[in-house]
C-alpha positions as CSV (number, residue, x, y, z in Angstrom):
1,M,11.0,6.0,3.1
2,R,10.4,2.2,3.3
3,S,8.6,0.7,0.1
4,V,7.4,-2.5,-1.6
5,R,8.7,5.6,-6.7
6,M,10.5,8.7,-8.6
7,R,11.1,9.9,-12.1
8,I,15.0,10.7,-13.0
9,L,15.4,14.3,-12.1
10,A,18.3,16.2,-14.1
11,T,19.0,18.8,-11.4
12,L,18.8,19.0,-7.4
13,L,18.5,22.0,-5.5
14,V,17.9,23.3,-2.2
15,L,15.9,26.1,-1.2
16,A,17.2,28.8,-0.7
17,G,14.0,30.8,0.3
18,V,10.0,30.0,-0.2
19,G,7.8,32.8,-1.4
20,V,3.8,33.2,-1.0
21,G,1.4,30.6,-3.0
22,G,-1.7,28.9,-3.0
23,W,-5.2,29.4,-2.9
24,Q,-8.2,28.3,-0.9
25,L,-10.4,26.1,-2.6
26,M,-13.6,24.2,-2.9
27,P,-13.9,20.8,-4.7
28,S,-15.0,21.3,-8.4
29,Q,-18.8,20.3,-9.0
30,Q,-18.6,20.1,-12.9
31,S,-19.5,16.6,-14.5
32,T,-19.6,14.5,-11.2
33,D,-18.6,13.7,-8.1
34,K,-18.3,9.9,-8.5
35,T,-15.5,8.3,-6.4
36,I,-12.5,7.5,-8.1
37,R,-11.6,3.8,-6.9
38,V,-7.5,3.6,-7.1
39,G,-6.3,0.2,-5.8
40,S,-2.7,-0.6,-4.1
41,T,-0.8,-3.2,-2.7
42,D,0.8,-0.8,-0.1
43,A,0.0,-1.3,3.6
44,V,-0.5,1.5,6.2
45,T,1.6,0.8,9.2
46,A,-0.1,3.7,11.0
47,L,-2.4,6.5,10.7
48,D,-0.5,8.5,12.8
49,P,2.4,10.6,11.4
50,A,4.9,9.8,14.4
51,G,4.3,5.9,13.9
52,A,5.2,5.1,10.6
53,Y,7.7,5.4,7.8
54,D,6.6,3.9,4.7
55,A,5.2,4.6,1.2
56,G,1.9,3.0,2.2
57,S,1.5,5.3,4.9
58,W,2.8,8.4,3.7
59,A,0.6,7.8,1.0
60,L,-2.2,8.8,2.9
61,F,-0.6,11.5,4.9
62,S,0.3,13.3,1.6
63,N,-3.6,13.7,1.3
64,V,-4.8,14.1,4.4
65,F,-2.4,16.0,6.1
66,Q,-0.1,19.5,5.5
67,S,3.6,20.1,5.9
68,L,4.7,23.2,6.0
69,L,6.1,22.8,2.2
70,T,5.5,20.2,-0.4
71,F,6.6,19.7,-3.8
72,E,5.1,20.9,-7.4
73,P,4.6,17.9,-9.5
74,G,8.3,17.1,-10.7
75,G,9.5,19.5,-8.3
76,T,12.9,19.7,-6.7
77,V,12.7,22.8,-4.5
78,P,10.3,22.6,-2.0
79,V,7.1,25.4,-2.1
80,P,4.9,26.6,0.5
81,D,1.8,24.6,1.7
82,A,0.8,24.9,5.1
83,A,3.5,27.8,5.6
84,Q,3.2,31.4,3.6
85,S,6.8,31.5,3.5
86,C,9.8,29.9,4.6
87,D,13.7,30.3,4.9
88,F,16.8,29.8,6.7
89,V,18.0,33.0,8.8
90,G,21.7,33.9,8.1
91,G,24.2,31.8,6.2
92,Q,24.8,29.3,8.8
93,L,22.4,26.8,7.8
94,T,21.4,26.1,11.1
95,T,18.0,27.9,11.9
96,Y,15.1,27.9,9.7
97,R,12.1,29.8,10.0
98,C,8.3,29.8,8.9
99,T,5.5,31.7,8.6
100,L,2.1,29.8,8.7
101,R,-0.8,30.6,6.5
102,A,-3.5,32.4,8.0
103,G,-6.8,30.7,8.6
104,L,-5.7,27.1,8.3
105,T,-8.2,25.0,10.4
106,F,-8.7,21.3,11.4
107,P,-11.6,19.0,11.0
108,S,-12.9,20.3,14.3
109,G,-13.1,23.9,13.1
110,R,-9.8,25.0,15.4
111,G,-7.3,27.0,13.8
112,M,-4.1,25.7,13.5
113,T,-0.9,27.8,15.0
114,A,2.7,27.5,15.4
115,D,2.0,25.5,18.4
116,D,0.5,22.8,16.4
117,V,3.5,22.5,14.0
118,K,6.0,22.7,17.2
119,Y,3.8,19.9,18.9
120,S,3.8,17.8,15.5
121,F,7.7,17.9,15.7
122,D,8.1,17.2,19.4
123,R,6.2,14.4,19.3
124,V,7.7,12.6,16.5
125,K,11.1,13.2,18.3
126,A,9.4,12.3,21.6
127,I,8.0,8.8,20.8
128,K,10.8,8.1,18.5
129,S,8.7,4.7,17.3
130,D,10.7,1.9,16.0
131,V,8.8,2.1,12.6
132,G,8.5,5.7,12.8
133,P,10.5,8.6,10.9
134,A,12.2,10.2,13.8
135,S,15.7,9.5,12.4
136,L,14.8,12.0,9.5
137,L,14.9,14.8,12.1
138,S,18.1,13.8,13.2
139,T,19.7,17.1,13.1
140,L,16.4,18.9,14.4
141,R,17.7,20.2,17.9
142,S,14.5,22.1,19.2
143,V,11.6,24.3,17.8
144,D,10.2,27.2,18.8
145,A,6.8,28.8,18.0
146,N,5.1,32.1,18.6
147,G,2.0,33.1,17.2
148,L,2.2,32.0,13.6
149,T,5.9,31.8,13.1
150,V,7.8,28.9,14.1
151,T,11.8,28.1,14.4
152,F,13.7,25.1,13.6
153,H,17.3,25.0,15.3
154,L,19.6,22.4,14.2
155,S,22.6,20.9,15.7
156,S,24.4,21.2,12.2
157,P,24.3,23.0,8.8
158,D,21.5,21.1,7.1
159,A,20.6,22.2,3.8
160,T,18.3,19.5,3.4
161,F,15.9,20.6,5.9
162,P,13.4,21.8,4.4
163,F,13.0,18.8,2.3
164,K,12.7,17.0,5.3
165,V,10.0,19.6,5.8
166,A,8.2,18.7,3.2
167,T,7.8,14.7,4.3
168,G,5.7,12.9,6.0
169,A,7.9,13.4,8.9
170,G,6.4,17.2,8.8
171,S,2.8,16.3,9.0
172,I,1.0,18.5,11.1
173,V,-1.3,17.2,13.4
174,D,-4.5,19.1,15.3
175,S,-2.6,19.0,19.0
176,Q,-5.5,18.4,20.8
177,K,-6.3,15.2,19.2
178,Y,-2.9,13.4,19.7
179,P,-1.5,12.5,22.5
180,R,2.0,13.9,23.3
181,N,4.0,10.9,24.5
182,G,2.3,7.9,22.5
183,L,0.6,6.9,19.1
184,R,-2.8,7.7,18.6
185,T,-4.5,4.6,17.5
186,D,-8.2,4.9,16.8
187,S,-9.0,4.8,12.9
188,G,-9.3,8.2,12.6
189,A,-6.8,11.3,11.4
190,D,-6.9,15.1,12.0
191,G,-5.5,17.1,9.5
192,T,-5.6,20.1,7.1
193,G,-4.8,18.4,3.6
194,P,-6.9,18.5,0.6
195,Y,-8.6,15.2,1.7
196,E,-10.8,14.6,4.9
197,L,-10.3,11.1,5.6
198,T,-13.8,9.6,6.2
199,S,-13.6,6.2,7.3
200,Y,-10.9,3.6,7.7
201,T,-10.9,-0.3,7.6
202,K,-7.2,-1.3,8.4
203,G,-6.0,-3.5,5.0
204,K,-9.2,-2.8,3.3
205,K,-10.2,0.5,2.5
206,A,-9.4,4.6,3.4
207,V,-12.5,6.7,2.2
208,L,-11.4,10.3,1.3
209,T,-13.5,13.3,0.6
210,P,-12.0,16.7,-0.4
211,N,-11.5,19.4,2.1
212,G,-13.5,22.4,1.1
213,H,-11.6,24.4,3.7
214,Y,-8.4,23.4,2.3
215,K,-5.8,26.4,1.9
216,G,-2.3,25.7,0.4
217,A,-0.4,25.0,-2.7
218,L,-3.3,23.4,-4.7
219,K,-5.5,24.6,-7.2
220,N,-7.5,21.9,-7.2
221,T,-8.5,19.3,-4.3
222,G,-9.9,16.5,-6.6
223,R,-12.8,14.2,-6.6
224,P,-13.5,11.6,-4.1
225,V,-11.5,8.7,-3.8
226,D,-11.0,5.3,-2.2
227,L,-8.1,4.0,-1.6
228,V,-8.7,0.0,-1.8
229,Y,-5.8,-2.2,-0.5
230,Y,-5.2,-5.5,-1.7
231,T,-3.4,-8.3,-0.1
232,N,-0.7,-9.0,-3.0
233,A,0.0,-8.3,-6.7
234,D,-2.3,-11.0,-8.2
235,A,-5.5,-9.7,-6.2
236,L,-4.7,-6.4,-7.5
237,E,-4.6,-7.6,-10.8
238,K,-7.9,-9.5,-10.5
239,A,-9.3,-6.5,-9.2
240,W,-8.1,-4.5,-12.3
241,Q,-9.3,-6.9,-14.5
242,G,-12.6,-7.0,-13.0
243,K,-12.9,-3.5,-13.3
244,D,-13.5,-3.2,-9.3
245,V,-10.7,0.1,-9.4
246,D,-10.4,2.7,-11.7
247,V,-6.3,3.0,-11.2
248,A,-3.9,0.4,-10.2
249,T,-0.9,1.6,-8.8
250,R,2.0,-0.1,-6.5
251,Q,2.4,-3.0,-7.7
252,L,0.8,-5.4,-10.1
253,P,3.1,-8.5,-11.0
254,P,6.0,-7.8,-13.0
255,K,4.4,-10.6,-16.0
256,V,1.4,-7.8,-16.3
257,L,3.5,-4.9,-16.2
258,S,6.4,-6.5,-18.5
259,G,3.1,-7.0,-21.3
260,L,1.6,-3.6,-20.8
261,S,1.0,-1.8,-24.3
262,P,0.3,2.1,-24.1
263,S,-1.6,2.1,-27.0
264,D,-4.2,-0.6,-25.6
265,P,-7.7,1.6,-26.3
266,K,-9.1,0.1,-23.4
267,Q,-6.4,1.4,-20.4
268,R,-4.2,4.1,-20.1
269,V,-0.6,3.4,-19.1
270,S,1.8,5.8,-17.4
271,E,5.6,4.3,-17.1
272,S,8.2,6.5,-16.0
273,D,12.1,6.3,-14.8
274,S,12.1,5.4,-10.9
275,S,14.5,5.9,-8.2
276,E,12.7,3.5,-6.2
277,T,15.7,1.0,-5.2
278,R,16.0,-2.2,-3.1
279,N,18.5,-3.3,-1.2
280,L,19.5,-6.6,0.6
281,Y,20.6,-5.1,4.3
282,L,22.8,-7.4,6.7
283,N,22.6,-7.5,10.4
284,I,26.7,-6.9,11.5
285,R,26.2,-6.8,15.2
286,A,28.8,-9.4,16.8
287,S,26.2,-12.1,17.8
288,S,25.2,-12.1,13.6
289,P,26.6,-14.5,11.4
290,L,27.3,-12.1,9.0
291,H,29.3,-10.2,11.4
292,N,32.8,-10.3,9.6
293,V,33.2,-8.1,7.0
294,L,34.5,-11.0,4.7
295,V,31.5,-12.6,5.1
296,R,29.4,-10.1,3.6
297,R,31.8,-9.3,0.8
298,A,31.6,-12.9,0.0
299,M,28.2,-12.7,-0.2
300,A,28.3,-9.6,-2.7
301,W,30.4,-11.8,-5.2
302,L,27.7,-14.1,-5.6
303,I,24.5,-11.5,-5.9
304,N,23.2,-11.9,-9.8
305,R,21.4,-8.4,-10.0
306,E,21.0,-9.4,-13.8
307,R,19.6,-12.7,-13.5
308,L,17.3,-11.3,-10.4
309,A,16.1,-8.4,-12.4
310,A,15.5,-10.8,-16.1
311,T,13.8,-13.9,-14.0
312,V,11.8,-12.7,-11.1
313,Y,10.8,-9.1,-12.1
314,Q,11.1,-9.9,-16.3
315,G,12.9,-7.0,-17.0
316,T,10.9,-4.4,-15.3
317,V,13.6,-2.9,-13.2
318,D,16.9,-2.4,-13.7
319,P,20.2,-4.2,-12.0
320,L,21.6,-1.6,-9.4
321,Y,25.2,-1.0,-8.6
322,S,25.5,1.5,-6.0
323,L,23.4,3.3,-2.8
324,I,22.5,6.6,-4.6
325,P,20.3,5.1,-8.0
326,T,20.8,6.2,-11.8
327,G,20.0,10.0,-12.4
328,I,20.3,11.3,-9.0
329,T,23.7,13.8,-8.0
330,G,26.0,11.4,-6.5
331,H,25.5,8.2,-8.3
332,T,28.3,5.7,-8.9
333,T,29.0,2.2,-9.8
334,S,30.6,1.3,-6.0
335,F,29.4,-2.0,-6.6
336,F,30.5,-2.8,-10.0
337,D,33.8,-1.7,-9.6
338,A,34.4,-3.5,-6.2
339,Y,32.7,-6.8,-7.2
340,P,32.0,-6.6,-11.0
341,K,30.4,-10.0,-11.8
342,P,29.4,-13.0,-9.3
343,D,32.6,-15.2,-8.7
344,A,32.4,-18.0,-6.4
345,K,36.3,-18.4,-6.0
346,A,36.6,-15.0,-5.0
347,A,34.3,-15.7,-2.4
348,Q,35.7,-18.6,-1.4
349,A,38.9,-17.1,-1.0
350,L,37.5,-14.2,1.4
351,L,35.7,-16.8,3.4
352,S,38.8,-19.0,3.7
353,S,40.9,-16.2,4.9
354,A,38.0,-14.9,7.2
355,G,38.1,-18.7,9.2
356,V,34.9,-19.3,8.8
357,K,33.3,-22.6,8.7
358,V,31.1,-23.3,5.5
359,P,28.5,-23.3,4.8
360,V,27.8,-19.6,6.4
361,R,24.4,-20.2,8.1
362,F,21.8,-17.5,8.4
363,T,18.1,-16.3,8.4
364,Y,17.0,-14.6,5.2
365,G,13.4,-12.4,6.7
366,Y,11.2,-11.2,3.8
367,A,7.6,-9.7,4.1
368,L,4.9,-11.6,2.6
369,N,2.5,-10.7,0.1
370,R,4.6,-7.9,-1.0
371,G,5.3,-7.4,-4.8
372,S,7.6,-10.3,-5.5
373,S,9.7,-10.3,-2.3
374,Q,9.1,-14.5,-2.0
375,Q,9.9,-14.9,-5.3
376,E,13.3,-12.7,-4.9
377,A,14.0,-13.9,-1.5
378,E,14.1,-17.7,-3.1
379,A,16.2,-16.6,-6.2
380,I,18.8,-14.9,-4.0
381,K,18.7,-18.0,-1.8
382,Q,19.4,-20.0,-5.0
383,Q,22.2,-17.8,-6.0
384,L,24.2,-17.9,-2.8
385,E,23.4,-21.8,-2.0
386,G,24.7,-22.5,-5.6
387,S,28.1,-21.9,-4.5
388,G,28.3,-24.0,-1.5
389,L,29.5,-21.2,0.6
390,F,26.4,-20.3,2.5
391,K,22.8,-21.9,3.7
392,V,20.0,-19.4,4.2
393,T,16.7,-20.1,5.9
394,L,13.9,-18.2,4.4
395,K,11.2,-17.0,6.6
396,G,8.4,-14.6,5.8
397,Y,6.1,-12.2,8.3
398,E,3.5,-9.8,7.7
399,W,4.7,-6.5,7.0
400,T,4.2,-4.7,10.3
401,S,5.8,-8.1,12.0
402,F,8.8,-7.9,9.0
403,Q,9.2,-4.1,9.9
404,Q,9.1,-5.0,13.7
405,H,11.7,-7.5,13.3
406,W,14.1,-5.7,11.2
407,A,14.1,-2.4,13.7
408,T,14.7,-4.6,16.6
409,G,17.6,-6.5,15.2
410,K,16.2,-9.8,15.3
411,L,17.1,-10.5,11.3
412,D,19.9,-11.3,10.1
413,A,19.0,-10.4,6.4
414,Y,16.4,-8.7,4.8
415,A,15.4,-6.9,1.2
416,V,13.4,-3.6,1.7
417,G,12.4,-1.3,-1.0
418,W,13.2,2.5,-0.3
419,V,10.9,5.3,-2.2
420,A,12.8,8.5,-1.9
421,D,11.5,10.8,0.7
422,Y,12.6,13.9,-1.4
423,P,14.4,14.5,-4.6
424,D,17.6,14.8,-3.1
425,P,20.7,11.9,-3.0
426,D,20.5,12.6,1.3
427,T,17.6,10.5,1.0
428,F,20.0,7.5,0.2
429,G,22.6,8.3,2.6
430,A,21.7,9.2,5.9
431,P,18.6,7.2,6.5
432,L,19.9,3.8,5.1
433,V,23.2,3.7,6.0
434,G,23.5,6.9,9.1
435,S,24.2,5.6,12.3
436,Q,21.1,6.9,13.7
437,G,19.3,5.9,10.1
438,T,16.0,3.8,10.1
439,M,17.3,0.4,8.6
440,N,18.7,-0.8,11.9
441,T,21.7,-3.0,10.6
442,G,24.1,-2.2,13.4
443,Y,26.2,-0.2,11.2
444,S,27.7,2.6,12.2
445,S,31.0,4.4,10.7
446,R,32.3,7.5,12.1
447,A,33.4,8.1,8.5
448,V,30.5,7.8,6.8
449,D,28.4,9.7,9.3
450,Q,31.1,12.4,8.7
451,L,30.5,12.6,4.7
452,I,26.8,12.4,5.2
453,Q,27.3,15.5,7.9
454,S,29.4,17.1,5.2
455,S,27.2,16.7,2.3
456,Q,24.3,18.6,4.1
457,Q,26.3,21.6,4.5
458,Y,26.2,22.6,1.0
459,A,23.5,24.6,-0.5
460,D,24.4,24.2,-3.9
461,R,23.4,20.1,-3.8
462,G,26.1,19.3,-6.6
463,D,29.0,20.3,-4.3
464,A,28.3,17.6,-2.3
465,T,29.0,14.9,-5.1
466,S,32.5,14.3,-3.8
467,D,31.0,13.1,-0.2
468,F,28.4,11.1,-1.7
469,S,31.2,9.5,-4.0
470,A,33.3,8.4,-1.3
471,L,30.4,7.2,0.8
472,Q,29.2,4.6,-1.3
473,Q,32.8,3.6,-1.7
474,D,33.2,3.0,1.7
475,V,29.5,1.0,1.5
476,A,31.1,-0.9,-1.0
477,R,34.3,-1.9,1.7
478,D,32.0,-2.3,4.5
479,V,29.2,-3.9,3.0
480,P,26.1,-3.5,5.4
481,V,23.8,-3.6,2.3
482,I,23.9,-4.8,-1.2
483,P,21.9,-2.9,-3.7
484,L,19.4,-4.8,-5.8
485,W,17.7,-3.1,-8.2
486,Q,16.2,0.2,-9.1
487,G,12.6,0.2,-10.2
488,K,10.5,1.7,-13.1
489,E,6.8,3.5,-11.8
490,Y,3.9,2.1,-13.5
491,V,0.5,3.6,-13.1
492,L,-2.7,2.3,-14.9
493,S,-6.2,3.9,-15.4
494,S,-9.4,3.5,-17.0
495,E,-9.8,5.2,-20.4
496,D,-12.1,7.7,-18.4
497,V,-9.6,8.5,-15.7
498,G,-7.2,11.3,-16.3
499,G,-4.2,12.6,-14.1
500,S,-2.6,9.2,-13.5
501,Q,0.4,10.2,-14.9
502,Y,1.1,12.9,-11.7
503,V,-0.1,10.7,-9.0
504,D,3.6,9.0,-8.3
505,D,6.5,11.4,-10.0
506,G,8.9,10.9,-7.1
507,T,9.2,14.1,-5.3
508,G,7.5,11.8,-2.4
509,V,3.9,12.9,-2.6
510,F,1.0,10.5,-3.7
511,R,-1.3,13.2,-5.4
512,L,-4.7,12.0,-5.9
513,W,-5.9,15.3,-6.0
514,S,-4.6,15.0,-9.7
515,L,-7.4,12.5,-10.5
516,N,-10.2,13.3,-12.5
517,W,-12.5,11.6,-14.7
518,I,-12.6,12.3,-18.3
């Protein structure tokens, strides 16, 4: 999902079958019901699951809505949440069937049925929002509903489909509260997750109250939470220093993160390896100045990731040379193999061969007030222009406008962070470089699409390694995207708040219910 999270996972498995689990819960009353304040710079694109495919929106969806499946902390295999059980039917990986838990109710009091599940998936695909998750359901052909049983029919074998069901794209909405062919645009949300959204002020705050009627995979629905949104990292730091929030996550300034000490008695620091990545995406359409592959390869020769990580991010990220990050099955060093170090002469030779006029001029778009995106854009501009081969015009946009600009192909180049939707390398393939992907660079490769489809047929995900290796070689050759860096995960909490280490563990689930008062 678009970002601006994931602990290294050593083993990646696909769901072969899911059994019964979960409890009906009431929020604990021990100690106090005092609200825990969580600060973040993530932006929420929409409260409607059909209209958002970004980390800020999905953080809310994880708490307000249920999907049929979810992930346990640190887990690599989906487990039942709204479902009682799920499994593939037959051995072809083209039919997937789930049975709902009995007694799930929406805030209105109406009971959930399989028709609500079918409705939720159908409308994501029907609405097909430019900034929504429809591309994640590209292999879903149709959905049948009967009582508490829902059956998914896939267009091709897809062992990763259970992972996708467990994401924000699989959020189940009340079919009587959400329009079939358009997005819901008010400030409400009607789901069956561990929290109810009591109130929401865009760009300011989401007030979350434990849902006493929740039934699902969790043992505890958690404490009341105010999720407070800040316009930039400096504002979040100021709030943290002023004790306006009890937890700070996603994302404090690099200068603050680089100076954190786990031994500081005044705060709890959670730092973990992550598979959050950031890539530079290049518009390859015929109308773009970056259409010629030799121009894009020349750019790849000029990017200095080590300098970017050391200066802009002060060592809080690691240079990345492949689409799939370190620690994930299928990781390679395809861009290092093809472009081992910055080389202006190699770049110049490619542009001469292409016969293009230098400097090559293009526009680089970035999101305003999103981490260090502006400083990063300025550093990349300097690296490219320092060769004398490129002239870069920088243009910043508010987050929602930024998404719309790249989704409609209006930017020549743009850098976007990517948070794993689920713990499988497929989340770094199909959404980013597939023809039906979400980054909308204009890139379409039959070879890459075939490798993506081939990789999805393996229930044993380790068998897909060769496909992912070949895919990344193709991407390094075609350069629709240039990998920049792989992040680390930082969560800070006050000394009287526990559970912050479980909030964001790379399974694609944002666990506000894990927070508690000590």
